[in-house]
C-alpha positions as CSV (number, residue, x, y, z in Angstrom):
1,M,114.4,116.2,91.4
2,K,112.4,113.0,89.9
3,I,111.9,110.7,93.0
4,A,110.6,107.0,93.0
5,I,108.7,105.9,96.1
6,L,108.7,102.1,96.2
7,G,105.7,101.0,98.1
8,F,102.9,103.1,99.5
9,G,102.5,102.0,103.2
10,L,102.9,104.0,105.8
11,Q,106.5,104.6,105.5
12,G,106.0,105.2,101.7
13,Q,103.2,107.6,102.7
14,S,105.6,109.3,105.2
15,A,108.3,109.5,102.4
16,Y,105.9,111.4,100.0
17,T,105.1,113.9,102.7
18,Y,108.5,114.5,103.4
19,W,109.8,114.9,99.8
20,H,107.0,115.9,97.8
21,D,107.5,119.7,97.9
22,G,109.5,120.8,95.0
23,N,110.0,117.4,93.7
24,E,108.4,115.3,91.0
25,I,107.3,112.1,92.8
26,T,106.1,108.6,91.3
27,I,104.7,106.2,93.6
28,C,105.4,102.5,92.5
29,D,103.4,99.8,94.0
30,R,102.3,96.3,93.2
31,K,98.6,97.3,94.0
32,E,96.9,98.4,90.6
33,D,93.9,99.9,92.4
34,L,96.1,102.1,94.8
35,E,94.7,105.6,96.0
36,V,97.5,108.0,95.9
37,P,97.8,112.0,95.9
38,E,96.4,114.0,93.1
39,D,99.6,115.4,92.4
40,A,101.6,112.0,92.3
41,H,102.5,110.2,89.1
42,T,102.1,106.4,89.5
43,Q,103.7,103.1,88.3
44,L,101.5,100.2,89.5
45,G,101.0,96.5,89.0
46,P,103.4,93.8,88.3
47,S,106.0,95.8,86.5
48,H,106.0,98.7,89.2
49,L,109.8,98.0,89.8
50,E,111.1,98.4,86.2
51,G,112.6,101.3,84.7
52,L,114.0,103.0,87.8
53,S,117.1,104.1,86.2
54,N,115.0,107.2,85.0
55,F,114.9,108.4,88.6
56,D,117.2,110.7,90.5
57,L,116.3,109.3,93.7
58,I,114.7,106.1,95.0
59,V,113.1,105.4,98.4
60,R,112.7,101.9,99.4
61,S,109.7,100.9,101.7
62,P,110.6,98.4,104.1
63,L,109.0,95.2,102.5
64,V,110.5,95.9,99.2
65,H,113.6,93.8,99.0
66,P,116.8,95.4,97.4
67,D,117.3,92.2,95.6
68,D,113.9,92.5,93.9
69,I,114.9,96.0,92.9
70,V,118.1,94.7,91.4
71,A,116.3,92.0,89.6
72,A,114.1,94.5,87.9
73,N,116.8,96.7,86.7
74,S,120.7,96.4,87.7
75,P,123.2,96.1,90.5
76,E,124.0,99.8,89.9
77,I,120.5,101.1,90.7
78,L,121.3,100.5,94.4
79,A,123.4,103.6,94.5
80,K,120.1,105.6,94.0
81,V,118.3,103.9,96.7
82,T,117.5,105.1,100.2
83,T,114.9,104.6,102.8
84,V,113.0,106.4,105.4
85,T,115.3,105.2,108.0
86,N,118.3,106.0,106.3
87,E,117.3,109.6,105.7
88,F,116.1,110.0,109.3
89,F,119.8,109.0,110.5
90,R,121.1,111.5,107.9
91,V,119.1,114.4,109.2
92,C,118.2,114.0,112.9
93,P,119.0,116.9,115.0
94,T,120.4,114.8,117.7
95,K,122.7,111.9,117.9
96,N,121.0,110.8,121.1
97,I,119.7,107.6,119.2
98,I,118.9,104.3,120.8
99,G,118.3,101.5,118.3
100,V,116.6,98.3,119.5
101,T,116.5,95.1,117.2
102,G,115.9,91.5,117.9
103,T,113.4,88.8,116.9
104,K,110.8,89.5,119.3
105,G,110.5,91.9,122.4
106,K,111.6,95.0,120.1
107,G,108.4,97.1,120.7
108,T,108.3,96.1,124.3
109,T,111.9,96.9,125.0
110,S,111.8,100.2,123.1
111,S,108.7,101.3,124.7
112,L,110.2,100.6,128.2
113,I,113.5,102.6,127.4
114,A,111.1,105.5,126.0
115,K,109.3,105.4,129.6
116,L,112.4,104.8,131.6
117,L,114.1,107.9,130.1
118,G,110.8,109.9,130.1
119,T,110.5,109.5,133.7
120,T,114.1,110.7,134.4
121,G,113.3,113.9,132.9
122,K,114.7,113.3,129.5
123,R,112.6,114.5,126.4
124,V,112.2,111.3,124.2
125,H,110.9,110.2,121.2
126,L,109.7,106.8,120.2
127,G,109.1,105.4,116.6
128,G,110.7,103.4,113.8
129,N,109.0,100.0,113.3
130,I,106.6,101.0,116.1
131,G,104.1,103.7,116.0
132,V,105.3,106.7,114.4
133,A,107.4,106.4,110.9
134,P,111.1,107.8,111.2
135,L,110.5,111.0,109.3
136,D,107.4,112.0,110.9
137,M,109.2,112.1,114.2
138,L,110.9,115.1,112.9
139,K,107.4,117.0,113.1
140,E,108.1,116.8,116.9
141,N,110.8,119.5,116.8
142,I,113.6,117.0,118.1
143,G,116.1,119.1,119.8
144,P,119.8,118.2,120.1
145,D,119.7,117.1,123.7
146,D,116.5,114.8,123.1
147,W,116.6,111.1,122.9
148,V,115.2,108.9,120.0
149,V,114.2,105.6,120.4
150,L,113.8,103.4,117.5
151,E,112.4,99.9,116.8
152,L,114.3,98.6,113.9
153,A,113.4,95.3,112.2
154,N,115.4,93.6,109.4
155,F,113.4,95.3,106.8
156,Q,114.9,98.8,107.8
157,L,118.4,97.2,108.7
158,I,119.2,95.3,105.5
159,D,120.6,98.6,103.9
160,I,121.1,100.7,106.8
161,E,123.9,103.3,106.5
162,H,124.0,104.3,109.8
163,S,124.3,103.0,113.6
164,P,122.5,104.5,116.6
165,H,125.0,105.9,119.4
166,I,123.4,102.9,121.6
167,G,122.4,99.8,120.0
168,V,120.4,96.9,121.7
169,C,120.2,93.4,120.3
170,L,117.6,91.2,121.9
171,M,117.5,87.3,121.5
172,I,117.6,86.2,118.0
173,A,116.0,83.4,116.2
174,A,115.6,82.8,112.7
175,E,112.5,84.8,111.2
176,H,111.1,86.0,108.0
177,L,112.5,83.4,105.8
178,D,109.8,84.0,103.4
179,W,111.6,87.3,102.6
180,H,115.2,86.3,103.4
181,A,117.1,83.9,101.4
182,N,118.3,81.9,104.6
183,E,119.0,82.2,108.2
184,E,122.2,83.8,107.4
185,D,120.9,86.6,105.3
186,Y,118.6,87.4,108.3
187,F,121.4,87.4,110.7
188,V,123.5,89.8,108.4
189,A,120.7,92.2,108.0
190,K,120.3,92.5,111.9
191,S,124.1,93.1,112.0
192,Q,124.0,96.2,109.9
193,M,122.6,98.1,112.8
194,F,126.0,98.0,114.6
195,M,128.1,97.8,111.4
196,H,128.7,101.8,111.6
197,Q,129.3,102.1,115.3
198,T,132.6,103.8,116.5
199,P,134.4,103.1,119.7
200,E,132.5,106.1,121.3
201,D,129.1,104.1,120.7
202,I,127.5,101.2,122.7
203,A,126.6,98.0,121.7
204,I,124.5,95.9,124.2
205,Y,123.7,92.3,123.6
206,Y,121.7,89.3,125.1
207,A,124.8,87.3,127.1
208,K,123.1,83.9,126.7
209,D,122.4,84.3,122.8
210,E,125.6,83.7,120.6
211,I,123.9,85.1,117.3
212,S,122.9,88.3,119.5
213,S,126.5,88.6,120.6
214,R,127.7,88.2,117.1
215,I,125.3,90.7,115.8
216,A,126.3,93.3,118.5
217,H,129.8,92.8,117.6
218,A,129.9,93.6,114.0
219,G,130.9,97.1,114.6
220,S,133.6,99.1,116.9
221,G,131.1,100.2,119.8
222,K,131.8,99.2,123.4
223,K,130.1,95.8,124.2
224,I,128.0,95.5,127.4
225,P,126.2,92.2,127.8
226,Y,123.0,92.2,129.7
227,F,121.7,89.2,131.7
228,E,125.2,89.2,133.2
229,E,127.4,91.8,134.6
230,P,128.1,94.3,133.6
231,G,124.7,95.0,132.5
232,A,121.4,94.3,134.3
233,L,120.8,90.6,135.3
234,I,118.4,88.6,137.4
235,Q,120.0,87.5,141.0
236,N,118.2,86.2,143.9
237,N,114.8,86.7,142.1
238,A,115.4,90.3,141.7
239,V,116.8,92.8,138.9
240,F,120.4,94.1,139.7
241,I,122.6,96.5,138.0
242,G,125.9,98.1,139.2
243,G,125.7,96.0,142.3
244,Q,122.4,97.6,143.1
245,R,118.9,96.0,143.5
246,I,116.2,97.5,141.3
247,C,113.2,95.5,142.4
248,G,112.1,91.8,142.8
249,V,111.0,89.9,139.7
250,E,107.5,89.4,141.5
251,E,107.0,93.4,141.3
252,L,107.3,93.4,137.5
253,K,104.3,94.3,136.0
254,L,105.3,92.5,132.7
255,L,104.4,88.9,132.6
256,G,106.5,86.3,131.9
257,K,110.3,85.1,132.2
258,H,110.8,86.0,128.7
259,N,110.2,89.8,129.7
260,W,112.8,89.4,132.3
261,Q,115.3,89.5,129.2
262,N,113.4,92.8,127.9
263,V,113.6,94.4,131.3
264,C,117.4,93.9,131.6
265,A,117.8,94.9,128.0
266,A,116.0,98.3,128.7
267,V,117.6,98.8,132.1
268,T,121.2,98.3,130.8
269,A,120.6,100.9,128.0
270,V,119.2,103.4,130.2
271,W,121.9,102.9,132.8
272,Q,124.3,104.2,130.3
273,I,122.5,107.7,130.4
274,T,120.9,107.6,134.0
275,Q,121.4,105.8,137.2
276,D,118.3,106.8,139.0
277,V,117.3,103.7,140.9
278,E,114.0,104.9,142.4
279,K,112.7,106.1,139.1
280,I,113.7,103.1,137.3
281,R,112.2,100.9,139.9
282,S,109.0,103.0,139.8
283,V,108.6,102.1,135.8
284,L,109.3,98.5,136.2
285,T,106.7,98.2,138.7
286,S,104.2,99.9,136.7
287,F,104.6,99.3,133.0
288,G,102.4,96.6,131.9
289,G,103.4,96.2,128.0
290,L,102.2,96.8,124.9
291,E,98.8,96.0,123.1
292,H,98.7,92.5,121.6
293,R,101.5,91.3,123.8
294,L,100.3,88.9,126.4
295,E,97.8,91.2,127.1
296,P,94.7,90.5,129.7
297,V,91.3,90.6,127.8
298,R,88.6,89.2,130.3
299,V,87.8,86.4,132.5
300,I,85.0,84.4,131.4
301,D,83.4,81.4,133.9
302,G,86.6,81.7,135.8
303,A,89.1,81.4,132.8
304,E,91.4,84.2,132.0
305,Y,91.7,85.2,128.4
306,Y,94.9,86.6,127.0
307,N,95.6,88.3,123.4
308,D,99.1,87.5,122.3
309,S,98.2,88.1,118.7
310,F,101.7,89.7,118.3
311,G,103.2,86.1,118.5
312,T,103.6,85.3,115.1
313,T,106.4,82.7,115.5
314,P,106.5,79.1,117.1
315,S,109.4,81.0,119.5
316,T,106.9,83.7,120.5
317,A,104.0,80.8,121.5
318,I,106.6,79.3,123.4
319,V,107.6,82.1,125.9
320,A,103.8,82.8,126.0
321,I,103.1,79.3,127.2
322,E,106.0,79.5,129.7
323,A,104.5,82.5,131.1
324,F,101.7,80.6,132.6
325,K,101.7,77.6,135.1
326,E,98.0,77.3,135.2
327,P,96.3,74.6,132.8
328,K,96.0,76.2,129.5
329,V,93.9,76.2,126.5
330,I,96.0,77.7,123.3
331,I,94.8,78.9,120.0
332,L,97.5,78.0,117.4
333,G,97.5,78.6,113.5
334,G,97.4,81.4,110.6
335,S,99.4,81.8,107.4
336,D,102.7,80.6,106.8
337,K,106.2,82.1,107.7
338,G,108.2,79.4,106.7
339,S,108.5,78.2,110.3
340,D,109.0,74.7,111.8
341,Y,106.6,73.7,114.4
342,N,108.4,70.8,116.0
343,E,110.0,72.4,119.0
344,L,106.6,74.1,119.7
345,A,104.9,70.7,119.5
346,K,107.4,69.3,122.1
347,V,106.8,72.3,124.5
348,V,102.9,72.0,124.3
349,A,103.3,68.3,125.0
350,A,105.8,69.2,128.1
351,S,103.0,71.8,129.5
352,N,100.0,71.9,131.3
353,M,97.8,72.1,128.4
354,R,94.2,71.1,128.5
355,A,93.6,71.6,124.8
356,V,94.9,72.9,121.7
357,I,92.5,74.9,119.3
358,L,93.9,75.0,115.7
359,I,92.7,77.7,113.0
360,G,93.6,78.9,109.7
361,E,96.0,77.7,106.6
362,Q,98.8,76.1,109.0
363,A,96.5,74.1,111.3
364,G,97.2,70.9,109.1
365,R,101.0,71.3,109.8
366,I,101.0,72.1,113.3
367,R,98.5,69.1,114.0
368,Q,101.2,66.7,112.2
369,A,103.7,68.2,114.6
370,L,101.8,67.8,117.5
371,E,100.8,64.3,117.0
372,A,104.4,63.6,116.1
373,A,105.0,64.8,119.8
374,G,102.3,62.8,121.3
375,V,99.7,65.6,121.5
376,H,96.3,64.2,120.6
377,N,93.9,66.9,122.2
378,A,93.9,69.2,119.2
379,V,90.5,70.3,117.7
380,P,89.5,72.8,115.0
381,G,88.5,76.3,116.1
382,G,86.1,77.3,113.3
383,K,86.2,79.6,110.4
384,S,85.4,82.9,112.1
385,I,87.0,84.4,115.5
386,E,83.6,84.3,117.0
387,E,83.4,80.4,116.6
388,I,87.1,80.1,117.9
389,V,86.3,82.0,120.9
390,A,83.2,79.7,121.5
391,T,85.2,76.6,120.9
392,A,87.7,78.0,123.7
393,R,84.7,78.7,126.4
394,K,83.6,75.0,125.6
395,L,87.0,73.4,126.6
396,A,88.2,76.1,129.2
397,Q,87.5,75.3,132.9
398,P,87.5,77.6,135.9
399,G,91.1,78.4,136.8
400,D,92.4,77.9,133.1
401,V,94.5,80.5,130.9
402,V,93.1,80.8,127.4
403,L,95.9,81.8,125.4
404,F,95.6,83.3,121.9
405,S,99.1,83.2,120.4
406,P,98.9,81.8,117.2
407,A,102.8,81.2,116.2
408,C,101.9,82.3,112.6
409,A,101.2,85.2,110.3
410,S,97.7,86.4,110.3
411,F,96.8,87.2,106.5
412,D,94.9,84.1,105.9
413,M,92.0,85.5,108.0
414,F,92.9,88.8,109.0
415,K,94.6,92.0,107.7
416,N,97.5,91.9,110.2
417,Y,98.4,91.0,113.5
418,K,96.8,94.0,115.0
419,D,93.4,93.3,113.3
420,R,93.6,89.7,114.4
421,G,94.1,90.8,118.1
422,E,91.4,93.4,118.0
423,K,88.8,91.1,116.6
424,F,89.7,88.3,119.2
425,K,89.3,91.0,122.1
426,Q,86.0,92.1,120.7
427,A,84.7,88.4,120.6
428,V,85.7,87.7,123.9
429,L,84.4,91.0,125.4
430,A,81.0,90.3,123.3
431,A,80.8,86.6,124.8
432,A,77.6,86.4,127.0
C-alpha cells in the first residue's frame, strides 16, 4: 500500500513506525532539509501537500489542517485521510478509554486521572497529546481490562471518527485562532470528541461553562456536570462527591483555584469507575502537578520563582495570577496566537502586581493593553532569558512571587514552551 505521512513530528514518526512494514511510505513535510529514514520516499517543501490522490492512505499529523489538504487537492481526498488518533481508537484492545479535552488543564487532569486509577489498582496507560503518541502506546501491551487516558487537543479532534467511553470537557476559551477560521470552528472541533458517544458512554463537563456543556452535549452519552452535583464540587472549602468529603482544599497539592476545576473533573471521571475515598484522597493530597505548570523553581533573596511556561494564553496567565495573594512580578510576552490582552490587563491592574516584565514580539501589544487599563509599571525584560531573570531579581522584594506565565506562544525566542520553561529554570537556578 502507498501511504503518505503528512508532517514528520512525533506523531508522524509514530505513524512511520506503525505502518512502514510492508508498505511504501512517502513523508510529506514543509521542511526541505528534513531528516527521514533511509527507506522512506519524500515530498518536501512548499508543494508537499500536492498530488496526494496517488496514495492509498494519507496520515495527517495534528498541525496539518484538513482544509490545507483539500486546498492542495480536492474535497474527495479526505476520504483517504486518517490520523494516528483515529487508528489508535480503531485498533485499541480495550474500550476503557477516557478522553480529556478543554482549553487548559488537559495535561494536569489527564495525569491526575491516570494516577487516581493507578492507585486503585487499575493498569493505566497515559498518552495522546501528552507524552506518548497514541500508536506508541500499543507497544505497552494494552489488555482488554486496562484503562487508557488520552489528552486530546483540537488538532486531533477536528476529524476524529470515534469517541471515548468517558469524555471529559474542561473549561473552554477561544484559542488557536491562527489555525482555526474562527471561535466557532474551534468549538466544533472540540465537540467531535463527544459526537460518536452512545447512551452507554459518559460525557462529563464543567457546569459553570456554557460552551463546555454545549460541547459535551454533542453526542448521546450520559451527561454528568462537575463543580455541581452529581459530580465533584467544592463545598465548605472541601472536595465532595456523592455526599462524601474527600479532602479540604487547603490539603490539595495543586496550586491555584483554577486547579479545583481540574481536581473535580478528575474525581468525577474516576468516580464512575471506583469510589475508594481514601485512595482518591491520598492522590489529591500528594499530586503536585506537571512540569511547566505553576512549577516552583527556587527562592532567591526571599522571592519565590514559579515556572508557568505552559501558560500560552491570556486566560492561563490570569489563573496563574489569581493563584497567589502575594505581591507579584510577572513576565509576559512571546509570539502571537491571535490573542486579545485587554482582559489580562484588567486583571493585572486589579492584582497586587509590583511590576510587569515584557518580552518578545508581543511586548508592544501587551504594553498598549496595560496602559489602557491604567498599568504603567511595565519594563522591558531584555533579549535573553538571563537578562529577563536579572531584571526580575532587581524588581522583586522578599515575600514576592516572580511568575513566568507569558500568555503567549514561545516561537520568537524558543523552540517551544518546554524549551522556554527549561531555559527559565536553568537561568533561575544558575543565578548567584
